[in-house]
N, C-alpha and C positions, 0 to 999 in steps of 0.2 A: 524245453522241455516236458517229458509227457509224465503224466502221473496219473496213477487208478480211477481217481476223481474225474478226469477227462470224461469216463463211461457215461455222467449226468452230466456234469459241466462244461456243456460244449459252450461254443464261442456267444450264442446268445444269451446263454443263463449267463454266464460269464461277466458278458456286457450287463444285464440287469443287477448283478451282484455289485458291479462296479456301481452304477448308478445310484442304488439304494443304499451301498456303504459296507456289504455286508464283503467284496470282495477280497479284502487287506487280509481277514482272517484267514478265509479258505485260501489263498497264496502262501500265507504262513505253514497251513498246514501240508501243503503240499510238499514246499518247499522241504519239508520232511518227511517225505515218503508218500504222503497221501495216504487212501484206505487201505484198510488190510486186504489180502488178495488169496488167503487162503483161513482154512478156520483152525483156529484158536482153541487152545482148550477150553477154554470160558464160550466160545460160541458153542461148541461142542457139548457142553454140558446142559445150555440152555435149548438148542434143537431137539437133545434129547428130552424134554420135558412137551413140548409143543404137540396140543390133540386139536390145532387150527392154522392154518396159516391160508394167503392170499396167493395166487400163480395167475400173473400176466404173460402173455403173450401177443403178438400183432400178426396181421396177414399181412402179404409181402407187400400190400399197399399202405400199409401201416396202419389199420385198423386197430384197434387196442380194443383188447379181450382182458377181464379179471375174472377168475375164478376161485371160493371159498373150496378149499379141499379140508377134508376133515377127517380123524381119527383116534384109535388110543394112541395114550402116550410112548412114542417111540417109532410111530410106522412114520415121521419123516427120518432116514437113517445119513449119516456120515460116513462113504465109504471110504476115501480118502482126504487128505488134505484142500482136494480140489471138486470132489464129485459129492452130490446127495444123490438121494433116488427114495422115490416111495412109490408104492401100489398104488394103481390109480383105480379104485374101487367104481361100479359102475354105478349110473346117477342119470341125469335127463337123454341121455343118450341124441345131445346135440351136437358131441366132437368137437365142439369149435376148437379149443385147444390141442386136440391131436391134428386136427387140419391146419391151422394155422402153425403148430413145428414141421409140418409139410413139407411149408413153403417157406418159415422164415424159423431158425433157431431163436435166436433174441427171443429170452426170458427173464422174468423178474418174480424174486418172492420175496415179500412181507412178511414179516413174522411179528405178532403182535400178542402180547401179555399184558390183558387189560387188569388181571390181581398186583401186578407189580407194578404195573407201568413203566412196559420197554420195549423198543420196535427195535427191528434191525430189518435194514433194508439189503436185500443182495442180488446183484444183477450176474447176467450169465449167459450162457446157449441152452436148452435142453434138445433132446431126445425122446423118440418116444419106442419103447424095446417092447415088442409084442411075439408072441409064443417060443418064451423060452422059460422053461418050467424051473431051471435051478434059480435064477434072477428072481423069478416071482415067488419062488417058494423061500428065499432068503430075507425078502423084503414083507413078505406076509406075517400079520401080529397076529401071534395064536390067541384065538378065542376069541377073535372081531369076527361080528358076525355080515362085515360087509364084504361083497365076492370082488376081489380086484379084475380088474380087464387085462392092464396093461400095467408097464413100469414107465415112469419119469423119471430121466436120466439128467441130472441137470451138472453142467460144467462151470464153477466158480469164476469170476474175473474180478469182482472186488465187492466187497461189504462194508459199511458204515451203521452206527448204533446212532438213532434220534433222542435229543432232550425227549423228556416225558410229559414236557408242558403239553396241558388239552387233551392229555391222553383219560379218559375216565375209570375211576376203578370200579371193574366189573368181577363175579367170581363167579366161578363155574359151580353150577345147582350139588355135583357128583363129589366136590370141594367142602361145602357147608353139611352134607350130610354126615 
């Protein structure tokens, strides 16, 4: 039987879980359906508040890369129950993420809410959309100074919420003002 958590819990991971004593609990979770595979109302509300996240890709050879993405609240959009998207603003012009996605669509989004000590992990695939003014306009946040170069569309396969243990509590300067 396959579970949505198999996206992260490979046979090697499950072997370590077994050896370290956590496999039984995760097997119980998997028997109840595993991780969520579509955007829930609570996840959509969490995403609407996001101002920053980490986006991971890998080359076709498996070389990992993680890039910070930031913008105003609402720049990461939920398009439907399986699809997220964001305007990708110009930056250092290395284009590692874009190049990786051209040869390997596997992607990961890590959402961190330091103020409330919450984190959400999203596994899926992603693609770059260039030269589509309608999509770009739909995903551009009015009044934000960042210049969008392209759009990244993320198709969700599974997501999980981690416990808050070891997350330092931090707040945005804008929230203190």
